[in-house]
MIBAVEX-163071 format. One line per 4 residues: number of its first residue (from 0); their letters; for each residue z negated, x negated, y negated of C-alpha. Coordinates in pm, whole numbers, plus 50000, padded with zeros to 5 digits. Each point is the difference from the previous one (the first is absolute). Example, Ala and Ser with C-alpha at 12.3 -4.5 7.8 and 13.67 -1.06 7.14 Angstrom:
BEGIN
0) as) 49220,48770,50450 | 50066,49863,49656
END
This chain:
BEGIN
0) mkqt) 47473,48923,70862 | 49917,49880,50349 | 49905,50352,50106 | 50331,50131,49873
4) llfs) 50184,49727,50187 | 49815,50075,50321 | 50071,50369,49960 | 50369,49925,49944
8) tfli) 50006,49783,50307 | 49844,50281,50198 | 50274,50238,49884 | 50271,49755,50101
12) ssfs) 49843,49949,50340 | 49964,50372,50052 | 50365,50053,49903 | 50112,49730,50241
16) faqn) 49800,50164,50277 | 50153,50337,49917 | 50345,49854,50042 | 49928,49902,50359
20) yavd) 50330,49976,50185 | 49854,49877,50329 | 50188,50144,50295 | 49680,50125,50163
24) qipa) 49957,50237,49705 | 50308,50197,50104 | 49912,50318,50192 | 50094,49970,50367
28) dlik) 50230,50302,49996 | 50212,49834,49728 | 50046,49694,50222 | 50137,50198,50293
32) daya) 50381,49975,50030 | 50016,49811,49669 | 50186,49677,49927 | 49857,50007,49648
36) vvrk) 49753,50200,49792 | 50046,50091,49635 | 49647,49950,49870 | 50097,50111,49651
40) neek) 50322,50114,49835 | 49958,50103,49637 | 50314,50094,49811 | 50008,50086,49631
44) iell) 50312,50111,49814 | 50000,50035,49623 | 50299,50154,49825 | 49939,49842,49661
48) kvde) 50334,50080,49837 | 50330,50156,50096 | 50114,49642,50061 | 49678,49839,50121
52) lkyt) 49823,50052,50331 | 49708,49785,50115 | 49925,49974,50372 | 49682,49843,50140
56) edvv) 49935,49932,50368 | 49661,49880,50123 | 50019,49951,50376 | 49783,49854,50275
60) vtvl) 50150,49970,50348 | 49832,49860,50310 | 50251,49872,50255 | 49865,50016,50354
64) skag) 50285,49831,50187 | 50338,49837,49945 | 50168,50340,50039 | 49828,50104,49678
68) dnyv) 50133,49719,49775 | 50278,50221,49863 | 49747,50259,49883 | 49857,49782,49723
72) gaqa) 50268,50109,49753 | 49907,49749,49731 | 50325,50000,49805 | 50127,50116,49663
76) nydp) 50358,50097,49916 | 50133,49921,49656 | 50321,49997,49797 | 50102,49971,49634
80) ntki) 49821,50330,49935 | 49690,49929,50208 | 49743,49737,49909 | 49722,49871,50225
84) dlfe) 49688,49986,49784 | 49761,49889,50274 | 50024,49885,50360 | 49686,49854,50157
88) atly) 49879,49975,50356 | 49697,49879,50195 | 49958,49918,50370 | 49685,50081,50201
92) dang) 49907,49905,50357 | 49874,50233,50273 | 49647,49983,49858 | 50114,50103,49654
96) keik) 49956,49648,49862 | 50242,49902,49726 | 50232,49727,50126 | 50259,49961,49727
100) kfkt) 50118,50131,49669 | 50375,49974,50001 | 50172,49812,49717 | 50343,50032,49846
104) kdfg) 50151,49760,50254 | 49887,50229,50281 | 50230,50280,49886 | 50367,50007,50096
108) dqsy) 50278,50141,49785 | 50344,50109,50120 | 50275,50254,49958 | 49905,50344,50125
112) vtgg) 50307,49985,50224 | 50070,49689,50206 | 50317,49950,50199 | 50268,50259,50059
116) qmyt) 50240,50143,49746 | 49761,50082,49721 | 49931,49853,49658 | 49719,50127,49778
120) ddrv) 49774,49889,49718 | 49706,50161,50180 | 49755,49735,50115 | 49679,49996,50197
124) kyln) 49690,49784,49956 | 49788,49978,50312 | 49696,49833,50149 | 50132,49714,50213
128) ytpt) 49720,49963,50253 | 50019,49913,50370 | 49674,50089,50175 | 49849,49769,50261
132) nypy) 49698,50207,50097 | 49940,50369,50070 | 49857,50221,49878 | 50028,49928,49628
136) tihy) 49987,50203,49679 | 50224,49987,49691 | 49892,50149,49668 | 50279,50017,49745
140) kiit) 50056,50162,49664 | 50339,50058,49838 | 50073,50145,49656 | 50358,50068,49891
144) tnkn) 50155,50163,49695 | 50335,50178,50031 | 50228,50120,49719 | 50188,50225,50241
148) tlwi) 49810,50323,50061 | 50232,50211,50214 | 49795,49903,50304 | 49619,50039,49999
152) prws) 49822,49830,50292 | 49893,50274,50240 | 49687,50026,50209 | 50073,49947,50365
156) pira) 49673,49877,50156 | 50106,50001,50368 | 50293,49762,50026 | 50026,49862,50353
160) anls) 49890,50024,50360 | 49704,49791,50118 | 49857,49985,49649 | 49668,50164,49921
164) ieks) 49872,50079,49652 | 49641,49968,49887 | 50052,50098,49635 | 50312,50106,49812
168) syqf) 50015,50134,49646 | 50264,50082,49743 | 49973,50072,49629 | 50273,50111,49763
172) vnkt) 49952,50014,49623 | 50262,50144,49763 | 49960,49877,49642 | 50331,50144,49879
176) ssti) 50117,50347,49899 | 50212,50019,50315 | 49963,50285,50246 | 49903,49874,50345
180) rlke) 50131,50165,50314 | 49793,49972,50318 | 50082,50065,50365 | 49743,49966,50280
184) dnfk) 50123,49970,50358 | 49808,50021,50329 | 49651,50017,49851 | 49883,50257,50254
188) gfdi) 49780,49850,50271 | 49895,49699,49790 | 49668,49971,49815 | 50151,49924,49658
192) aktg) 49784,50017,49689 | 50192,50100,49687 | 49885,50015,49640 | 50163,50056,49661
196) dnnn) 50337,50143,49906 | 50356,49868,49987 | 49921,49786,49693 | 49686,49841,50140
200) lsys) 50013,50022,50375 | 49793,49836,50273 | 50016,50003,50380 | 49785,49831,50261
204) lnnv) 50015,49986,50378 | 49759,49808,50223 | 49956,49904,50364 | 50347,50065,50138
208) lafn) 50029,49882,50359 | 50292,49788,50117 | 50263,50169,50214 | 50249,49870,50253
212) eedq) 50371,50052,49953 | 50127,50261,50245 | 50345,50039,50149 | 50225,50221,49789
216) mvgs) 49719,50096,49763 | 50104,50187,49689 | 50042,49808,49676 | 49693,49902,49801
220) qkif) 50122,50198,49698 | 49940,50316,50206 | 49657,49900,50132 | 49794,49800,49753
224) prai) 49878,50091,49651 | 50181,49888,49689 | 49985,50095,49635 | 50318,49968,49796
228) lasn) 49999,50000,49621 | 50284,50004,49751 | 50026,50016,49622 | 50244,50220,49812
232) qini) 50059,49715,49751 | 50131,49675,50146 | 50151,49667,49904 | 50250,49790,50194
236) dgvk) 50100,49671,49841 | 49962,50151,49655 | 50187,50318,50091 | 49761,50292,49958
240) gnfd) 50016,50340,50161 | 49820,50332,50000 | 50036,50232,50299 | 49801,50212,50243
244) nwnd) 50255,50107,50259 | 50284,49869,50211 | 50271,50165,49793 | 49887,49833,49678
248) ygkw) 49944,49668,50177 | 50350,50012,50144 | 50155,50065,49660 | 49792,49723,49840
252) tfdn) 50099,49760,50280 | 50369,50074,49958 | 49996,49986,49620 | 49787,49685,49970
256) lirs) 50065,49800,50315 | 50344,50100,50133 | 50240,50149,49745 | 50083,49672,49820
260) kldf) 50061,49826,50335 | 50301,50219,50084 | 50222,49771,49795 | 50334,49969,50178
264) tpsq) 50284,49939,49755 | 50306,50230,49986 | 50196,49726,50177 | 49751,49979,50283
268) kstf) 49995,50378,50034 | 50376,49995,50023 | 49976,49751,50289 | 49783,50240,50199
272) qnmv) 50230,50290,49920 | 50295,49804,50137 | 49806,49924,50319 | 49978,50370,50083
276) kdak) 50328,50130,49859 | 50141,50066,50347 | 49686,50160,50139 | 50052,50348,50141
280) sdee) 49652,50128,49919 | 49694,49922,49791 | 49816,49897,50314 | 50269,49747,50081
284) kvqi) 49953,49863,49646 | 49628,49955,50068 | 50081,49820,50326 | 50250,49766,49833
288) lykh) 49762,49907,49720 | 49704,49957,50237 | 50205,49767,50215 | 50097,49807,49685
292) lqnk) 49632,49966,49912 | 49918,49865,50346 | 50284,49750,49987 | 49931,49881,49644
296) vryi) 49624,49965,49959 | 49695,49879,50187 | 49638,50082,49967 | 49771,49764,49809
300) gvql) 49678,50138,49857 | 49979,49895,49635 | 49699,50163,49839 | 49916,49838,49670
304) gigg) 49793,50185,49742 | 50099,50363,49983 | 50255,49928,50273 | 49739,50115,50245
308) lspf) 50075,50356,49885 | 50332,49976,49818 | 50335,49891,50149 | 50201,49709,49870
312) pnsy) 50314,50111,49816 | 50322,50066,50189 | 50157,49717,49803 | 49743,49763,50151
316) vesk) 50078,50107,50357 | 50374,49984,49928 | 49972,49639,49886 | 49745,49879,50257
320) sygd) 50101,50206,50304 | 49636,50049,50094 | 49700,50207,49901 | 49689,50176,50122
324) ckal) 49983,50357,50131 | 49991,50149,49650 | 50286,49787,49868 | 50225,50065,50300
328) snym) 49925,50373,50001 | 50073,50009,49630 | 50328,49817,50062 | 50099,50255,50265
332) igml) 49912,50287,49767 | 50201,49838,49721 | 50307,49982,50224 | 49962,50364,50101
336) davn) 49958,50099,49639 | 50327,49823,49919 | 50184,50234,50241 | 49809,50310,49883
340) iksy) 49773,50039,50301 | 49641,50091,49921 | 49725,49797,50168 | 49631,49930,49952
344) htil) 49766,49704,49985 | 49752,50072,50279 | 49651,49855,50021 | 49805,49997,50327
348) fagn) 49757,49824,50228 | 50209,49795,50245 | 49876,49898,50343 | 49730,50223,50147
352) pidi) 50084,50361,49915 | 49780,50077,49699 | 50088,50288,49770 | 50011,49981,49625
356) deqm) 49692,50203,49911 | 50122,50299,49802 | 49653,50138,49925 | 49933,49747,49724
360) myqq) 50218,49765,49802 | 49902,49634,50033 | 50192,49681,50070 | 50141,50017,50350
364) gnhm) 50277,49851,50208 | 50119,49650,50093 | 50374,50045,50043 | 50309,50160,49850
368) ivyv) 50303,50156,50169 | 50288,50227,49893 | 50026,50375,50052 | 50338,50172,49969
372) plng) 50013,50382,50023 | 50365,50065,50074 | 50158,50340,50066 | 49694,50136,50177
376) kdiw) 49942,49681,50198 | 49719,49751,49937 | 50113,49638,50015 | 49752,49712,50005
380) leat) 50090,49636,49935 | 49789,49690,50067 | 50137,49759,49741 | 49816,49686,50117
384) sqta) 50167,49975,50342 | 50341,49847,50064 | 50017,50155,50347 | 49830,50342,49976
388) pyny) 50232,50287,50092 | 50111,50254,49748 | 49751,50283,49937 | 49728,49852,50217
392) lgdf) 49639,49922,49900 | 49843,49953,50342 | 49625,49974,50040 | 49979,49765,49699
396) agnr) 50056,50278,49749 | 50064,50325,50188 | 49763,50288,50076 | 49791,49987,49681
400) kvli) 49972,50150,49652 | 50171,49801,49724 | 50034,50018,49621 | 50346,50039,49848
404) vdek) 50044,49933,49628 | 50273,50052,49744 | 50036,50081,49632 | 49856,50350,50058
408) ggki) 49678,49888,50170 | 49845,49928,50336 | 49979,50210,50314 | 49846,49946,50342
412) ipsq) 50222,50089,50296 | 50015,49908,50372 | 50211,49698,50087 | 50239,49999,50297
416) qfrt) 49831,50179,50289 | 50025,49893,50363 | 49897,50280,50235 | 49929,49949,50369
420) edne) 50350,50111,50101 | 50157,49762,49743 | 49847,49694,50168 | 50194,49974,50322
424) lfvn) 50068,49745,50271 | 50258,50121,50249 | 50113,49816,50314 | 50303,50121,50194
428) gnat) 50126,49805,50299 | 50092,49950,50360 | 49801,49805,50257 | 50079,49883,50348
432) llad) 49731,49889,50242 | 50097,49751,50272 | 49840,49979,50342 | 49836,49666,49912
436) gtln) 49813,50162,49708 | 50234,49883,49722 | 50055,50247,49716 | 50325,49990,49806
440) fnfs) 49970,50197,49679 | 50268,50076,49740 | 49872,50199,49700 | 50026,50073,49629
444) etsk) 49692,50024,49779 | 50003,50182,49667 | 49719,49974,49745 | 49956,50219,49692
448) gliy) 49742,50070,49730 | 49694,49778,50004 | 50098,49869,50345 | 50313,49847,49843
452) enfs) 49791,49722,49846 | 49887,49877,50341 | 50355,49914,50108 | 50219,49965,49691
456) rfnq) 49974,49622,49974 | 50112,49926,50357 | 50356,49931,49884 | 49873,49752,49739
460) lsek) 49827,49777,50255 | 50144,49681,50142 | 50095,50011,50367 | 49694,49793,50085
464) dldv) 49759,50217,49802 | 50159,50316,50136 | 49957,49872,50354 | 49632,49932,49938
468) rlkn) 49952,50342,49840 | 50165,50186,50287 | 49816,49808,50269 | 49672,50081,49826
472) rfsy) 50096,50365,49971 | 50099,50024,50369 | 49737,49756,50124 | 49903,50234,50285
476) lqgi) 50353,49954,50143 | 49974,49659,50164 | 50318,49798,50013 | 50195,50243,49782
480) sfkk) 50351,49887,49906 | 50222,50167,49742 | 50371,50055,50051 | 50044,50187,49669
484) kefn) 49819,49999,49666 | 50179,50189,49724 | 49862,50140,49675 | 50119,50234,49728
488) ndwk) 49812,50060,49675 | 50112,50319,49824 | 49910,49908,49639 | 50087,50340,49852
492) navf) 49786,50204,50241 | 49723,49755,50101 | 50085,50020,50370 | 49988,49696,50224
496) tsnf) 50170,49998,50339 | 49961,49740,50273 | 50214,49977,50313 | 49850,49807,50289
500) efsa) 50093,49919,50356 | 49751,49806,50208 | 49907,49915,50354 | 49632,49988,50102
504) pnya) 49936,49848,50344 | 49697,50123,50195 | 49962,50296,49769 | 49919,50218,50299
508) kiqg) 49765,49879,50274 | 50099,49993,50366 | 49722,50135,50220 | 50101,50012,50365
512) nnii) 50287,50243,50026 | 49922,50152,49662 | 50074,49908,49640 | 49737,50059,49727
516) lnii) 50173,50080,49670 | 49857,50034,49648 | 50196,50290,49859 | 49994,49898,49627
520) pvnk) 50171,49659,49961 | 49988,49970,49618 | 49778,50107,49711 | 49702,50089,50213
524) eets) 49698,50117,49804 | 49711,49760,50039 | 49653,50032,49858 | 49706,49770,49929
528) vkkm) 49778,50255,49822 | 49653,50039,50146 | 49751,50283,49998 | 49704,49978,49764
532) kdrk) 49653,50146,50044 | 49891,50022,49638 | 50309,49994,49783 | 49907,50012,49632
536) fdfn) 50326,50088,49827 | 50292,50239,50034 | 50327,49850,50117 | 50358,50008,49889
540) ietg) 50328,50003,50193 | 50226,49848,49739 | 50346,50075,50128 | 50142,50289,50195
544) yvde) 50310,49922,50206 | 50219,50106,50291 | 50074,49754,50282 | 50256,50123,50251
548) vfyt) 50136,49824,50308 | 50293,50168,50175 | 50195,49831,50277 | 50162,50047,50336
552) ltlp) 49868,49803,50296 | 50206,49920,50305 | 49795,49912,50308 | 50114,49738,50253
556) sgyk) 50184,50145,50296 | 49778,50074,50294 | 49701,50107,49788 | 49874,50338,49879
560) lpqk) 49720,50167,49811 | 49783,50161,50267 | 49905,50302,49791 | 50083,50198,49688
564) fdai) 49843,49866,49679 | 49812,50262,49803 | 50053,49979,49626 | 49707,49875,49793
568) tvks) 49913,50168,49670 | 49711,49908,49770 | 49914,50168,49670 | 49725,49883,49768
572) afge) 49901,49992,49634 | 50103,49634,50010 | 50343,50042,50155 | 50217,50135,50277
576) yqle) 50148,49847,50316 | 50268,50105,50245 | 50132,49823,50311 | 50273,50143,50224
580) inpk) 50188,49854,50296 | 50296,50213,50103 | 50224,49923,50300 | 50378,49977,49952
584) ennt) 50288,49912,50229 | 50050,49678,50196 | 49633,49893,50020 | 49975,50009,49620
588) feik) 49713,50137,49792 | 49970,50097,49638 | 49678,49878,49836 | 49881,50152,49675
592) riyk) 49685,49892,49822 | 49899,50121,49652 | 49684,49889,49823 | 49905,50142,49659
596) qfsg) 49712,49850,49807 | 49860,50212,49717 | 49864,49848,49681 | 49685,50120,49831
600) tfsk) 49632,49943,49932 | 49757,50106,50272 | 49623,50029,50021 | 49800,49721,50163
604) ekyn) 49886,50248,50266 | 50361,50021,50122 | 50047,49626,50045 | 49917,49975,50369
608) eyve) 50225,50298,50064 | 50276,49805,49824 | 49930,49691,50213 | 50025,50210,50315
612) frrq) 50330,50147,49879 | 50143,49652,49940 | 49886,49886,50344 | 50152,50306,50159
616) isgy) 50338,49937,49837 | 49990,49633,50096 | 49923,50099,50356 | 50296,50238,50020
620) dntk) 50230,49737,49849 | 49893,49772,50284 | 50081,50260,50265 | 50112,49836,50323
624) lile) 50231,50159,50253 | 50023,49918,50369 | 50355,49974,50133 | 50022,50042,50377
628) kl) 50257,49823,50215 | 50212,50235,50201
END
């Protein structure tokens, strides 16, 4: 008996030694550039039934500095369909010595969404620990069981900059008769071990070095490996489905989650019909009803139970005058249906431009909008905004692939596209330079496309806030004073026009008998990008646009340009630039500057070339002319 006990003790001691989380056991190359190191991340997903999915996380994270605190990730989301079966955590010091086993009181519990206009029954349980010493190590284990099986946790081992990974593994086990779809992204270039098939699948990846975030680097979904799984049989709040493709999913979504929510009464439909009875076209009807939506309702995210995927009924929005993106989009579609205009519920990823992946059907998207194909024209409506212009998605929802659904099925199409020439900022004005260096400038400024968003709220600001905003914008013009500030927001066409008149003392510098003049008074291109020796990732120019400044300049009497100005032209893969100064009558010159920036993804080898291009453009925009006194 004693021998057995001693042997058991030896096993325990050996096990404890094997689980050595001392910081000095981390390979040096994993420490470099890292705020934290994932010592172990074991994920296991078991699809036990069509309506039962078990998810186990066993994670050890060593935090090297305060900047790494957010990388611990010890939290579990739950809701009426998700139960937390286990949540335990242990703290170790830098030497790997156990300091504390956390108890129930050490875990916080709160709504998944705090603050803002959102209500949900999603909650999060989390380790509530404030570190006092660095480095430290947290070992936690979480087991949850979910009745909803539309979404299967995916493997995404590389999740953030400045985070290295010692060991990461993923196991999926299918114990149902369901067919499992699998999509692997960005595996090339990574030493990933894979075993099994779609029903019993394992991945592992070890010793991934931390990386630093780089300016304008492409999105992680295009760089780092991920495995995405989906089942053809799913359950959502007791509503079951069976589908393999986007068309079938769209039809199932409409039939099970949407159709019953289009519940306007005949009387309510009649009200909408009366609203548009004098409209001269179907498009005018859409405009009238969209304006009614904006005036009547406000956005509040209410996502309770299946409400995370299904809209609240139109009757609910009618009575409450609020709703989330799905409810308000559904309300808009219901109004259009009442006047016999076809429209579509449209699912997408809002925010950063991420496409709905059409290669494989799995749960995607975080937002809903309205798509109206009307007489050969595509109309897009953002139902959650009370101020958004008609047929304008902006960079929140434009330039990406989206999923439209109706009773016939689902289909992936491009949302509203904003090409380089659509995104325009145009300045047209007249300037007079005085002999003391003062510049008087009267000009209009028109913004369109994605540029519209940068200026469209100027007319909503208080005089005080507007003054602060304009002084910040024209901070390089010391002592600037405005004689005119007028704004016009064209709601139907998403065009914003500003009319300014200002005086800027000491704009030009007096140097002896000469005046030194910066030729571009507004909207100069500036750059802070720096060259890099060993860039690791390709880079992205998100938005293409056209920025044009056109104005006439009248010089003070008694001064002249000593020589003809040769036009400047620059052409590059990243953009184009043109600057002309043409003499006119009465000591007046016509200045024309056009800068086009092209969007796109470029190789890392081109980055320094891009930096040089930006510097070149900035230099030309800061061109200085010498005016000689006669």
